[in-house]
mmCIF file of the C-alpha atoms, coordinates in Angstrom:
data_MODEL
# 
_entry.id   MODEL 
# 
loop_
_atom_site.group_PDB 
_atom_site.id 
_atom_site.type_symbol 
_atom_site.label_atom_id 
_atom_site.label_alt_id 
_atom_site.label_comp_id 
_atom_site.label_asym_id 
_atom_site.label_entity_id 
_atom_site.label_seq_id 
_atom_site.pdbx_PDB_ins_code 
_atom_site.Cartn_x 
_atom_site.Cartn_y 
_atom_site.Cartn_z 
_atom_site.occupancy 
_atom_site.B_iso_or_equiv 
_atom_site.pdbx_formal_charge 
_atom_site.auth_seq_id 
_atom_site.auth_comp_id 
_atom_site.auth_asym_id 
_atom_site.auth_atom_id 
_atom_site.pdbx_PDB_model_num 
ATOM 1  C CA . MET A 1 1  ? 26.403  -41.890 -27.326 1.00 0.00 ? 1  MET A CA 1 
ATOM 2  C CA . THR A 1 2  ? 27.276  -39.538 -24.433 1.00 0.00 ? 2  THR A CA 1 
ATOM 3  C CA . SER A 1 3  ? 24.562  -37.542 -22.786 1.00 0.00 ? 3  SER A CA 1 
ATOM 4  C CA . LYS A 1 4  ? 25.760  -34.148 -21.421 1.00 0.00 ? 4  LYS A CA 1 
ATOM 5  C CA . LYS A 1 5  ? 23.681  -33.075 -18.565 1.00 0.00 ? 5  LYS A CA 1 
ATOM 6  C CA . LYS A 1 6  ? 23.211  -29.196 -18.089 1.00 0.00 ? 6  LYS A CA 1 
ATOM 7  C CA . PRO A 1 7  ? 24.528  -27.751 -14.703 1.00 0.00 ? 7  PRO A CA 1 
ATOM 8  C CA . HIS A 1 8  ? 21.890  -26.785 -12.078 1.00 0.00 ? 8  HIS A CA 1 
ATOM 9  C CA . ARG A 1 9  ? 21.119  -23.410 -12.118 1.00 0.00 ? 9  ARG A CA 1 
ATOM 10 C CA . GLU A 1 10 ? 19.886  -22.248 -8.339  1.00 0.00 ? 10 GLU A CA 1 
ATOM 11 C CA . SER A 1 11 ? 16.008  -19.925 -8.837  1.00 0.00 ? 11 SER A CA 1 
ATOM 12 C CA . ILE A 1 12 ? 16.266  -16.831 -7.271  1.00 0.00 ? 12 ILE A CA 1 
ATOM 13 C CA . TYR A 1 13 ? 13.864  -18.556 -4.815  1.00 0.00 ? 13 TYR A CA 1 
ATOM 14 C CA . GLU A 1 14 ? 15.834  -21.182 -4.141  1.00 0.00 ? 14 GLU A CA 1 
ATOM 15 C CA . LYS A 1 15 ? 18.949  -17.839 -3.312  1.00 0.00 ? 15 LYS A CA 1 
ATOM 16 C CA . ASN A 1 16 ? 16.206  -16.371 -0.793  1.00 0.00 ? 16 ASN A CA 1 
ATOM 17 C CA . LEU A 1 17 ? 15.050  -18.764 0.748   1.00 0.00 ? 17 LEU A CA 1 
ATOM 18 C CA . LYS A 1 18 ? 18.340  -20.547 1.710   1.00 0.00 ? 18 LYS A CA 1 
ATOM 19 C CA . LYS A 1 19 ? 19.555  -16.535 3.179   1.00 0.00 ? 19 LYS A CA 1 
ATOM 20 C CA . GLY A 1 20 ? 15.843  -15.678 4.723   1.00 0.00 ? 20 GLY A CA 1 
ATOM 21 C CA . ARG A 1 21 ? 14.985  -12.765 2.392   1.00 0.00 ? 21 ARG A CA 1 
ATOM 22 C CA . CYS A 1 22 ? 15.194  -11.648 -1.105  1.00 0.00 ? 22 CYS A CA 1 
ATOM 23 C CA . PRO A 1 23 ? 16.859  -8.609  -2.037  1.00 0.00 ? 23 PRO A CA 1 
ATOM 24 C CA . HIS A 1 24 ? 13.595  -6.191  -2.054  1.00 0.00 ? 24 HIS A CA 1 
ATOM 25 C CA . GLY A 1 25 ? 13.017  -6.600  1.106   1.00 0.00 ? 25 GLY A CA 1 
ATOM 26 C CA . VAL A 1 26 ? 10.819  -9.348  1.772   1.00 0.00 ? 26 VAL A CA 1 
ATOM 27 C CA . PRO A 1 27 ? 10.910  -11.902 4.267   1.00 0.00 ? 27 PRO A CA 1 
ATOM 28 C CA . TRP A 1 28 ? 11.088  -15.471 2.798   1.00 0.00 ? 28 TRP A CA 1 
ATOM 29 C CA . TYR A 1 29 ? 10.454  -18.312 5.643   1.00 0.00 ? 29 TYR A CA 1 
ATOM 30 C CA . HIS A 1 30 ? 8.800   -21.027 3.792   1.00 0.00 ? 30 HIS A CA 1 
ATOM 31 C CA . ALA A 1 31 ? 8.360   -22.028 0.313   1.00 0.00 ? 31 ALA A CA 1 
ATOM 32 C CA . GLU A 1 32 ? 5.163   -20.623 -0.867  1.00 0.00 ? 32 GLU A CA 1 
ATOM 33 C CA . THR A 1 33 ? 6.445   -16.645 -0.503  1.00 0.00 ? 33 THR A CA 1 
ATOM 34 C CA . GLU A 1 34 ? 6.532   -14.622 -3.251  1.00 0.00 ? 34 GLU A CA 1 
ATOM 35 C CA . CYS A 1 35 ? 7.759   -11.553 -3.985  1.00 0.00 ? 35 CYS A CA 1 
ATOM 36 C CA . GLY A 1 36 ? 6.159   -9.706  -7.869  1.00 0.00 ? 36 GLY A CA 1 
ATOM 37 C CA . TRP A 1 37 ? 9.565   -8.144  -8.532  1.00 0.00 ? 37 TRP A CA 1 
ATOM 38 C CA . CYS A 1 38 ? 11.239  -11.379 -7.528  1.00 0.00 ? 38 CYS A CA 1 
ATOM 39 C CA . ARG A 1 39 ? 8.844   -12.912 -9.911  1.00 0.00 ? 39 ARG A CA 1 
ATOM 40 C CA . VAL A 1 40 ? 9.730   -10.137 -12.894 1.00 0.00 ? 40 VAL A CA 1 
ATOM 41 C CA . ALA A 1 41 ? 13.277  -11.005 -12.740 1.00 0.00 ? 41 ALA A CA 1 
ATOM 42 C CA . GLU A 1 42 ? 12.957  -14.563 -12.782 1.00 0.00 ? 42 GLU A CA 1 
ATOM 43 C CA . MET A 1 43 ? 10.193  -14.286 -15.815 1.00 0.00 ? 43 MET A CA 1 
ATOM 44 C CA . GLN A 1 44 ? 12.937  -11.958 -17.646 1.00 0.00 ? 44 GLN A CA 1 
ATOM 45 C CA . LYS A 1 45 ? 16.142  -14.058 -16.933 1.00 0.00 ? 45 LYS A CA 1 
ATOM 46 C CA . ASN A 1 46 ? 14.197  -16.929 -18.702 1.00 0.00 ? 46 ASN A CA 1 
ATOM 47 C CA . GLU A 1 47 ? 13.239  -14.996 -21.669 1.00 0.00 ? 47 GLU A CA 1 
ATOM 48 C CA . GLU A 1 48 ? 16.159  -13.948 -22.150 1.00 0.00 ? 48 GLU A CA 1 
ATOM 49 C CA . THR A 1 49 ? 17.510  -17.840 -22.565 1.00 0.00 ? 49 THR A CA 1 
ATOM 50 C CA . SER A 1 50 ? 14.928  -19.717 -24.042 1.00 0.00 ? 50 SER A CA 1 
ATOM 51 C CA . GLN A 1 51 ? 14.597  -19.326 -27.829 1.00 0.00 ? 51 GLN A CA 1 
ATOM 52 C CA . THR A 1 52 ? 11.835  -18.102 -29.878 1.00 0.00 ? 52 THR A CA 1 
ATOM 53 C CA . VAL A 1 53 ? 10.242  -19.265 -33.241 1.00 0.00 ? 53 VAL A CA 1 
ATOM 54 C CA . ASN A 1 54 ? 8.646   -17.945 -35.536 1.00 0.00 ? 54 ASN A CA 1 
ATOM 55 C CA . PHE A 1 55 ? 6.017   -19.602 -38.165 1.00 0.00 ? 55 PHE A CA 1 
ATOM 56 C CA . ILE A 1 56 ? 5.234   -18.394 -40.884 1.00 0.00 ? 56 ILE A CA 1 
ATOM 57 C CA . CYS A 1 57 ? 2.021   -19.753 -43.003 1.00 0.00 ? 57 CYS A CA 1 
ATOM 58 C CA . HIS A 1 58 ? 2.036   -19.296 -46.781 1.00 0.00 ? 58 HIS A CA 1 
ATOM 59 C CA . ALA A 1 59 ? -0.987  -18.607 -48.332 1.00 0.00 ? 59 ALA A CA 1 
ATOM 60 C CA . ALA A 1 60 ? -2.151  -20.471 -50.922 1.00 0.00 ? 60 ALA A CA 1 
ATOM 61 C CA . GLU A 1 61 ? -1.822  -19.085 -54.418 1.00 0.00 ? 61 GLU A CA 1 
ATOM 62 C CA . GLU A 1 62 ? -5.338  -19.907 -55.655 1.00 0.00 ? 62 GLU A CA 1 
ATOM 63 C CA . GLU A 1 63 ? -8.206  -19.232 -53.050 1.00 0.00 ? 63 GLU A CA 1 
ATOM 64 C CA . GLU A 1 64 ? -10.966 -21.441 -52.593 1.00 0.00 ? 64 GLU A CA 1 
ATOM 65 C CA . VAL A 1 65 ? -14.168 -19.773 -53.651 1.00 0.00 ? 65 VAL A CA 1 
ATOM 66 C CA . LYS A 1 66 ? -16.022 -21.012 -50.473 1.00 0.00 ? 66 LYS A CA 1 
ATOM 67 C CA . THR A 1 67 ? -20.402 -21.445 -51.309 1.00 0.00 ? 67 THR A CA 1 
ATOM 68 C CA . GLU A 1 68 ? -22.876 -21.965 -48.644 1.00 0.00 ? 68 GLU A CA 1 
ATOM 69 C CA . PRO A 1 69 ? -25.270 -24.326 -49.330 1.00 0.00 ? 69 PRO A CA 1 
ATOM 70 C CA . THR A 1 70 ? -28.456 -23.120 -50.266 1.00 0.00 ? 70 THR A CA 1 
ATOM 71 C CA . ILE A 1 71 ? -31.826 -23.989 -48.321 1.00 0.00 ? 71 ILE A CA 1 
ATOM 72 C CA . LYS A 1 72 ? -35.105 -24.030 -49.787 1.00 0.00 ? 72 LYS A CA 1 
ATOM 73 C CA . VAL A 1 73 ? -38.160 -23.956 -47.342 1.00 0.00 ? 73 VAL A CA 1 
ATOM 74 C CA . GLN A 1 74 ? -41.448 -23.949 -48.695 1.00 0.00 ? 74 GLN A CA 1 
ATOM 75 C CA . ARG A 1 75 ? -44.841 -23.000 -46.489 1.00 0.00 ? 75 ARG A CA 1 
ATOM 76 C CA . LEU A 1 76 ? -46.935 -25.155 -44.873 1.00 0.00 ? 76 LEU A CA 1 
ATOM 77 C CA . ASN A 1 77 ? -50.438 -23.165 -45.144 1.00 0.00 ? 77 ASN A CA 1 
ATOM 78 C CA . GLY A 1 78 ? -49.476 -21.666 -48.542 1.00 0.00 ? 78 GLY A CA 1 
ATOM 79 C CA . TRP A 1 79 ? -49.948 -18.293 -48.059 1.00 0.00 ? 79 TRP A CA 1 
ATOM 80 C CA . SER A 1 80 ? -47.785 -15.687 -49.057 1.00 0.00 ? 80 SER A CA 1 
ATOM 81 C CA . GLY A 1 81 ? -48.540 -13.311 -45.926 1.00 0.00 ? 81 GLY A CA 1 
ATOM 82 C CA . SER A 1 82 ? -46.412 -13.302 -42.820 1.00 0.00 ? 82 SER A CA 1 
ATOM 83 C CA . LEU A 1 83 ? -45.998 -16.053 -40.847 1.00 0.00 ? 83 LEU A CA 1 
ATOM 84 C CA . ASN A 1 84 ? -47.583 -14.324 -37.782 1.00 0.00 ? 84 ASN A CA 1 
# 
């Protein structure tokens, strides 16, 4: 069995760090630097390459009748008036 490794795809963050600046003009001096527009571009790129899966749930042919248990409470004082 042969394993095929995917070639390393350089992310936009690695490119920006090497250049020292992103395409939007934000200077990149360290790895914690962020640009909102670069983040959006990276998310769009990841969304294009990801596979979407649709889950389909089949409804049961016969719906179950759900009944709640009945609780009978007997008054302690025996009066039929208010509880106050």
